C-alpha positions, 0 to 999 in steps of 0.5 A: 415245708421241712421238718425240724429235723432238716433244719437242725441238719442244714445247721450242722452242715453250715456250721461245718462249712463256716469253719472250713472258711474260717480256717481258710481265712486264718491260714492265709493270715498266717501265709500272708501277714498284713497283705492278706487283704490283696489275695482274692482267696482271702476275699472269698473266703471272708464273703463265703464265712460272712454267708455261712452266718447269714445261712445259720441265722436265718435257719435259727430264725426258722426253727423259732429263734425271736432274734430277726435275721436282718439284724 
């Protein structure tokens, strides 16, 4: 089983990755405007951003958060 400190480090790393994907989404929105959904890069950024949100939520649950990661 992983130590609590390791899990906190994972949350920190996941937050950094999530912010990177969020930044890419904003940049692509600024570049392509309302037609951004036609671009594969934007779809990938949205998918990866949401995946990182799920990772963070699951790791918080492992640390003892009362909120289930399924909501």
